[in-house]
TIVEX-73546 format. One record per atom (N, C-alpha, C): x, y, z. Coordinates in steps of 0.1 Angstrom, whole numbers, plus 5000, padded with zeros to 4 digits. Each point is the difference from the previous one (the first is absolute). Example, Ala and Ser with C-alpha at 12.3 -4.5 7.8 and 13.67 -1.06 7.14 Angstrom:
513249435078
499150125000
500950125000
499650114993
500950115000
499250115008
***
This chain:
490152825061
501249965003
500550085012
500849925010
500350065012
501549965003
500850105004
501349975004
500250025016
500549915007
500250015015
501550035001
500350125007
501450035002
500250005015
501149925005
500449995014
501350075001
500050135004
501350075000
499950115010
501150025007
500150125009
500750114993
500349994987
500650124992
499050084994
499850125007
498950104994
500150034987
501250034995
500250044987
499649884989
500449885004
499749904991
498549974999
499450015011
498549995000
499350104992
500550135002
499450114992
500249984986
501249964994
500349984987
499249904994
499849885006
499349894996
498450054998
499650065010
498650045001
499750094989
500950114998
499850094989
500049954986
500849914998
500349934987
498849924997
499649915009
499049904996
498750055001
499650115008
498750055000
499750084989
501150064993
499850064987
499649904989
500349885003
499649884990
498749935004
499450075010
498749955006
500149865006
501249985008
500449885007
500150045015
499249945008
499950045014
501249955007
500550085010
501149955009
499650025014
500249885008
499850005014
501349995007
500250095009
501450015007
500049975015
500949945005
500349985014
501450045003
500350085011
501450035004
500549955012
499049965009
500549945013
499249865002
500749935009
499449875004
499650005014
498849955002
499549975014
499249874999
499649955011
499349875000
498749994992
499450134999
498750014993
500249974985
501250044994
500250014987
499949864993
500449905007
499949864995
498549974996
499150035009
498649974996
499550094988
500550125000
499550094989
500749954987
501249964999
500649964988
499349874995
499649925009
499449864996
498650024993
499450135003
498750034993
500250074986
501150044997
500250074988
500249904988
499650064988
500249914988
500850084989
501350035003
500850074989
500349924989
500450064989
500449934988
501549985000
500850115005
501450005001
500450055014
501049945006
500550055013
501550034999
500250135004
501450055001
500450015015
501149935004
500550005014
501450065001
500150115008
501350065001
500450005014
499150025011
500350005013
498950075008
499849975013
499050085008
500750035013
499650115006
500450055013
499349925011
500749965011
499449945011
500750035012
499550095009
500650045013
501350054997
500150104990
501350064998
500949934992
499849874997
500949924991
499349974987
500849954991
499449964986
500049854999
498849964997
499949854997
500449994984
500949914997
500449974987
499049934991
500050004987
499149944992
499849855003
501149935004
499949865004
499349985013
500250105010
499350005013
498550004997
499750104992
498650024996
499449874994
500649964990
499449884993
500149865009
500750015009
500049885009
498750015009
499450125002
498950025007
498749984992
500050044987
498949994991
500449984986
499449914993
500249974986
498850044992
500350024987
499050064991
499949904989
498849954995
499949914989
499950084986
500850104999
500150094988
501550044997
500250044989
501450044997
500650105010
501149965006
500650075011
501450054996
500250135002
501350054996
500850065013
501349945001
500850055011
500950134995
499950105006
500850134997
501150025010
501149954998
501150015010
501349974994
501150045007
501449984996
500649895010
499149975010
500549925011
500149854997
499549974988
500049844997
500849984987
500949905001
500849964988
499149944989
500050054987
499149944991
500249854997
501249955001
500249854999
499249935011
500250045013
499349945010
498550024999
499550114994
498650015000
499449904990
500649994987
499449914990
500349865002
501149965009
500349875002
499249955012
499850095010
499449935013
498650075003
500050144999
498850075005
498749974991
500350034987
498950004989
499449865000
500849894999
499449875000
499149965012
500250065012
499349995012
498750074999
499850094990
498850074999
500050125008
501150055005
500150135008
499650114992
500550024989
499750104990
500349964986
499650084989
500149964987
501250074993
500250125004
500950094993
500850085009
501450014998
500850105007
500550114992
499650135004
500650114994
500850075009
501350024996
501150075009
499750145000
500350065012
499950155000
500850074992
501149944997
501050064991
499450024985
498949924997
499350034988
499150125000
499850065012
499250115002
498549974999
499350115004
498550004999
499549974986
500750064990
499649964986
500149864997
500949935004
500149864998
499049925007
499650055013
498949945006
498650024992
499850124996
498850044993
499949924987
501149984993
500049934988
499649855002
500649945011
499649865004
498549995004
499550085007
498650015004
499150024987
500450084991
499350024988
499949884992
501249934998
500049874993
499249895006
499950005013
499149905007
498650034998
499550125000
498650054998
499749974986
500950024990
499649984986
499849854998
500949925007
499849864998
498649965007
499750055011
498849965006
498850044991
500150114995
498850044990
499849894989
501149954996
499849914988
499949845004
500049985014
499949875004
498649945000
499649944990
498749934999
500149865006
499349995012
500149875007
499249894994
500649904993
499349894994
499649885010
500550025011
499849875010
498549975003
499250115002
498649975004
499349904990
500450024987
499449914990
500649864999
501350005003
500649875000
499649935012
499950065012
499749945013
498449954999
499250074993
498549964999
500149874992
500749994989
500049874992
500549895008
501250045009
500649885007
499049955010
499150105007
499149955010
498949924994
499650044987
498949924994
500449874996
501349984997
500549864996
500449925012
500550075011
500549925012
499550065012
498849945005
499450055013
501049965012
500849904998
501049955010
501450024993
501050035008
501450004993
500249874994
500450014986
500349884992
501349955001
500249884998
501449935000
500550044986
499350004990
500450034986
499150114994
500750094993
499250104991
500149964986
498749974995
500049954987
498850064993
500350114993
498950074992
500149984985
501250004995
500250004986
499449874994
499750014987
499449874993
501149895001
501350034999
501049894999
500149955015
499950075009
500049955014
498749925004
498950054995
498849935002
499949854994
500750004988
500049874993
501049915009
501050055006
500849915009
499249955011
499350095006
499149965012
499049894996
499450024988
499049914995
500749854998
501350004995
500749884999
500449945014
500350095009
500549945013
498949955009
498850055000
499049965009
499749844999
499849954988
499849854999
501249925004
501250054998
501249935003
500150005015
499750115008
500250005013
499149915007
498949974995
498949915006
500549855000
500949974991
500649865000
501150005010
499749975013
501050025010
501349934999
499949894992
501349925000
500750034987
499650094992
500650044987
501250085002
501249964996
501250095001
500050104988
500550125004
499950114991
501350074999
500350044987
501250094997
499550134997
500550115008
499750144996
501350064993
499750064988
501150054993
499850154998
501150085001
499950154998
501350075004
500150124994
501250065001
500250045016
501250045003
500250035013
499250125005
499449995012
499150115006
498550004994
499649904993
498749994995
498949965011
500649945011
499149965010
499749845001
501049934997
499949864999
499749935014
500550045011
499749965013
498750045003
499550124998
498750055003
498949904993
500349974988
499149914992
499949875005
501249955006
500149875007
499150005013
500150125006
499250015013
498450014997
499850064988
498650014995
499449874997
500849924993
499549864997
499849915013
501050025009
499949935013
498850045007
499650135000
498850055007
498849954994
500049994986
498849954993
499749855002
501049935003
499949865002
499549965014
499650105009
499749975013
500749885007
501350025002
500849895005
499949975015
500549895004
500049965014
501350035007
501150044991
501350035006
500450144995
501250035005
500550144996
500750024987
500450124996
500750044989
501550005004
500849924995
501550015003
500950044987
500650115000
500850044989
501449975002
500749954990
501449974999
500650064988
501150075001
500750054989
501249914996
500049934989
500949904996
501350084997
500050124997
501350084998
500950005012
499549985012
500750015012
500949875000
499849904993
500749885000
501249994990
500150114992
501150014989
501350005008
500849914996
501449995004
500149945014
499149975007
499949955013
500049835000
500449955012
500049875001
498749934997
499949894994
498749934996
499349975012
500649985011
499249965013
499150125004
500550124998
499450125003
498650014993
500049974987
498750004993
499149885003
500749895002
499249885005
499350015013
500850075009
499550025013
498850115000
500250104992
498950094999
498849954995
500049914990
498849944994
499549885008
500949925005
499549875006
500349985014
500850105007
500249995013
501349925004
500350005013
501149915004
499949975014
500649905005
500149975014
501450045006
500050025013
501350045007
501249914996
501050064996
501349934997
500049944985
499050044992
500049954986
501350064992
500450125004
501250064994
500650095008
501150064997
500750095009
499150135001
499850045012
499050115002
498649975004
499749874997
498649975004
499949955015
499750115007
500149985015
498749975006
499050004992
498549965005
499249954987
499049925004
499149974989
499350124993
499749994987
499350124994
499249954989
498650055001
499049964988
500550074988
499849944989
500250054988
498850074994
500050084989
499050074994
498949934996
500249874995
498949914996
499249965013
500649975011
499349975013
499350115004
500650125001
499450125005
498750054992
500149974986
498850034991
499049905000
500149895007
499149884999
498550055001
499249974989
498650035000
499850144993
501150064997
500150144992
500750014988
500850104999
500750024986
501450035004
500949944992
501450035000
500450094988
500450115001
500550084989
501450004998
500549954989
501450004995
500450104990
500450115005
500450124991
501449974993
500150054988
501349984993
500349864999
499149914996
500149855001
501349964991
500450074990
501249974992
501349995008
499950085012
501350005007
500249895009
499049915001
500149885010
501149904993
500949965008
501149924995
499449874993
500749964990
499449884993
499949875008
500949985009
499849885009
498950015009
499750125004
498750035008
498850004992
500150034987
498949994991
499549844999
500949924999
499849855000
499249965013
500450065012
499449975012
498650055000
499850124995
498750065000
499049924991
500549954988
499249934991
499449875008
500949945008
499649885006
498950035011
500250125007
499050035010
498750044993
500050064988
498750044994
499349864994
500949904997
499349884996
499549915011
500750005010
499649915012
499350085011
500150135002
499450075010
500549965013
501349965001
500749965012
501250075001
500450055013
501450065001
500649925011
501450015000
500749945009
501150095005
499950065013
500850115004
501549945000
501050094997
501449955001
500449955012
500749885000
500549935011
499049925007
498849994994
498949925007
499749884990
499449905007
499549884991
498550005001
499450115006
498550015001
499550084987
499049944994
499350064988
498850085006
499750114994
498850085003
499250024989
498749975001
499150034988
499550145000
500150064989
499650155000
499050024988
499150105003
499050034990
500150154997
500850044990
500450144998
499850034985
499350114998
500050064985
501350074998
500749984989
501350074998
499750104988
500250145003
500150094990
501450054999
500550004988
501450044997
499950124991
501050074999
500050134993
501450024993
500050074988
501350034994
499850134991
501050074999
500050124991
500649984986
500349864998
500549974986
498949934992
500250004987
499249924991
500049865002
498949935001
500149855004
500849934989
499850034987
500849924990
501550025002
500350135003
501550025003
500549925012
499249995009
500449925013
500349864995
499149944993
500249864996
501249984990
500150104990
501049994991
501550015007
500050095009
501350035006
500449895012
498949925003
500349895010
499950065014
499550125001
500150065015
498949925007
499049954993
498849925007
499949874993
499949905008
499849864995
498849994993
499949944988
498849994994
498849925006
500549885006
499049935007
499550075013
500850085007
499550095010
499150104995
500250064989
499250114994
498549934999
499949894994
498849944996
499249985014
500749975010
499449975014
499550145005
500850104999
499650145006
499050074992
499949984986
499150094992
498749934998
499349965010
498649964998
499250114994
500450125004
499350124993
501150115000
499950084990
501050114997
499250135000
500550095009
499450145001
501250104995
499650084990
501050104995
499550145005
500850075007
499750145004
500650094991
499150094995
500550114991
500950105006
500850074993
500850115006
499150125003
500350095009
499250115004
499850094987
501050014991
499850104990
498849954990
499649875002
498949964991
498749995006
500050065012
498750005009
499250125000
500550104993
499250124998
500150105011
499850144995
500050115009
499149985013
498849964998
499049995011
500549915011
500549884995
500649905010
501250075008
500850064993
501150075007
499650105010
498950074998
499650105009
499249935011
499349904997
499449925012
501049935009
501149964993
501149955009
500650115009
500150124994
500550115007
499250045011
498649994998
499150035011
500249885012
500149894995
500449875009
501150045009
501250054994
501150015008
499950135009
499350104995
499850125008
499149965013
499149924998
499249955012
500849925008
501049934996
500749905007
501150085009
500750114993
501050075006
499750145007
498850054996
499650125007
498549985003
499649915009
498649985003
499450105008
500950085009
499450105009
499750134995
500550034988
499850144994
500050004985
499150094996
499850014985
501050074993
500549954988
500950084991
499449984986
499850114993
499649994986
501049964989
499449984988
500949974989
499750104990
501050084995
499950094989
499949924986
499550084990
499949934987
501549974994
500950095002
501449984996
500649875006
499649985013
500649885008
499349884994
498750014997
499449894995
500449964985
500350114993
500449984986
501449944999
500950055009
501449945001
499949855004
499249965009
500049865005
499349924987
499050064994
499449924989
500849984988
500850094997
500949994988
501449945001
500349975013
501449935003
499949854996
501049954996
500049844995
500249915012
500350035012
500149925012
500849874997
501350014998
500849884998
499949915013
499950075011
499949925013
498649965005
499150044991
498649955001
499450065013
499049925006
499350055012
500850035012
501249925001
500950035011
500650144998
500450044988
500650124998
499050115003
498749984996
498950105002
499950025015
499949895007
499950025016
501150085006
501249974995
501250085005
500050154996
499550024988
499950144996
499050075007
498849945004
499050075008
500650035014
500849905005
500550035014
501050114999
500850004990
501050114998
499350144999
498950004991
499350124998
499450065013
499449905009
499550055013
501150055009
501249944999
501150065009
500450144995
500050014987
500350154995
498950095002
498749965001
498950085000
499950095013
500549945011
499950085013
498650025004
499850135001
498650045004
499250054988
500449994987
499250034989
498849935001
499050074994
498649945000
499749924986
500850024991
499849944986
501449954995
500149884995
501249954994
500150054987
501150054996
500350064987
501349944994
500350054988
501149954993
501450015008
500050115008
501350045007
500249895011
499049925004
500149895011
500549874994
500249994987
500549874994
501550024998
500749894999
501349994998
500450074986
500950115001
500350084988
500649924989
500849905004
500849934989
499049924992
498849975004
499149924992
498850074996
499650125007
498850064998
500250164998
501050044992
500250144997
498850034991
499750144999
499050044991
500349974986
501350014996
500349964986
499749854997
500549915009
499949864998
498549955000
499150075009
498649975000
499450044986
500450134996
499450054987
500349904989
501349965000
500549914989
499249875000
499849945012
499349885001
498550014995
499350115005
498850034995
499850014985
500950074994
500050024986
500249864993
500949935006
500349864993
498849915001
499450025012
498749915002
498850044990
499950134998
499050044990
500549954986
501150024996
500549974987
499949854998
500249925010
499949845000
498649974997
499150065006
498549974997
499750044986
500550114995
499750044986
500749894991
501149975003
500749894991
499249884999
499449965012
499149875001
498950024990
499450125000
498850034991
500449994987
501150074996
500550014985
500449864996
500649915009
500349874996
498849914997
498950035006
498849914999
499050054989
500150124994
499050054991
500850034987
499250014989
500750054988
499850154999
501250075000
499950145000
500450064985
500149914991
500650044987
498950084993
498849995004
498950084993
499950145004
500750045010
500150145005
500750094991
499450124997
500750104993
500950095009
500850094994
500850085007
499150105009
498950044995
499150095007
499449925012
499749884998
499549925010
500949995012
501449984997
500949985010
500250135008
499950124993
500250125007
498750035009
499049974995
498850025008
500049915012
500549884998
500249905012
501050065010
501050064995
501150065009
499350105008
499150094994
499450115007
499149945010
499149914997
499249945009
500649935012
501149944997
500949925010
500550115010
500550114994
500550115009
498950055010
498850024994
498950055008
499649895012
500149874996
499749905009
501150005012
501250024997
501150025010
499850115009
499550124994
499850125008
498750005007
499149924997
498650015006
500049985014
500749915007
499949995016
500650125006
501050064995
500650125005
499150114999
499450024988
499050104997
498950015009
499449875003
498949985010
500550055014
501249965004
500550035013
500250155001
500350074989
500250135001
498750104998
498949925000
498650075000
499750064988
500449934988
499850044986
500650144999
501150035005
500850134999
501249984991
500150054989
501149984990
501250075005
499950115006
501350065008
500649925010
499249945009
500549915010
500549884993
499449954990
500549884993
501450034995
500250104994
501450044994
501050005012
499650065011
501050005011
500249865005
499049915002
500249875003
500949904992
499850054986
500949934990
501350064997
500250115008
501250074999
500350054985
499150074994
500150064986
499650134999
500550084992
499650144997
499050014988
499749884994
499350004989
498550035003
499250074991
498650025002
499349874996
499649925009
499649874998
498649994993
499350125002
498650024994
500150004984
501150044995
500250014986
500449884993
500549905008
500449874994
498849914997
500049924991
498949914996
499649935012
500949935007
499649945012
499250085011
500450135000
499250095009
498650034995
499950014987
498750014994
499149885001
500649885001
499249885003
499650015014
500850045010
499650015014
498950105002
500250114993
499150115001
498649964995
500049924989
498649954994
499449905010
500949925006
499549895008
499350045013
500750115006
499750055014
499450145000
500850104995
499650145003
498750034992
499949984986
498950034992
498849915005
500249885003
498949925005
499550065013
500950045010
499650065013
499250134996
500450094992
499550134997
498549974994
499949904990
498849974995
499149965010
500349915010
499249965011
499550115008
500950095003
499750125009
498950094993
500150014986
499150094993
498649934998
499949885003
498749944998
499050035011
***
């Protein structure tokens, strides 16, 4: 572990060096700036950087002056009173200039406490990303349009492939908001090897507007067809000729325009507004909705005869919460490559656990925005941790509660599906002890089979060796290891 200190304050450097070298942490110091220093700094690989100020030709370079010349892809602390905290966290931190501001009014003790906390965090940051990245590469040699790893998504793809090959078959995609309905429509378009483009139209844009606006967008118009029609315009059907027209939120299409759409689907002919010229079109229509299809028909939001024309095939997209932890992490890898392609950033176990246990009401779209937000909070950090996630949704307490509920739900499923009435009280107590050992096992392995370290990780003063669960772990690993060593 190495700390880089950029400061012209001799006493500050001396205090930090003495404190951290006593903890067997090396400290590299610089007090002045010259042109050679930039090259030297670029060769260093510190774990934490402290920036206070450097002398240059009798003047002092401020922390911001220094960081405008050189950036560090590691946790970086500004130690200064010259920066307003609100300005720092609102403007400077999101730009990646630094991660933490420690005011000089907090004293050197406050600075040391912050460095200590970062070092402790770094020691416990197990980067899971190499494993996730390796799986992603094995599945997708080229960047995929869709990430589909879970059994439920693989079943969707198996259904989609034969539907996509029927080029003239209209399809309805159903799914909650943010599940990727337009991406699925693009995937179907790509599989069908079309002769024309993919043209998306959001029918919600027509809500409350003049019917001519919707008709013009779909079928086109000629100059003078209505007020504001100052030139001829091709509609979405004509633009999509030979390809795919995607109608999102189809239930928002005005009823009168639904009747026009039905006629076009039947005849495959459009007539632009204000024109007496008919145009033959060859377009596959894919529509989408976040409502249940039965509810759409019962409520009258969608004409029944139009539905039967649109629903040559129905594709239902599952919500992200049903797609499993591995797919959530593969999607995370996908977004990290999309938004941070030029530099590597790891994923800690707590970050992965938080994403995997969250229920994602906004689905894939919410996950994408969360990753973007985490990257903006991360600054120059090398590993994404829980502190980089929005606190209102991903506090330590809320993540723990979700993990507990997830485990309990799995246990409830097992209890519901088997007959447990034959178990005795002793059986139940023994199961509880084995279950406790099972939950402790991953942490025990991470701690190198050390019970004292396990107790610290689990934040308990109990002697875990003396618990039944501890005895189970001891028999499984320590006695087994000692027996092997003695052979």
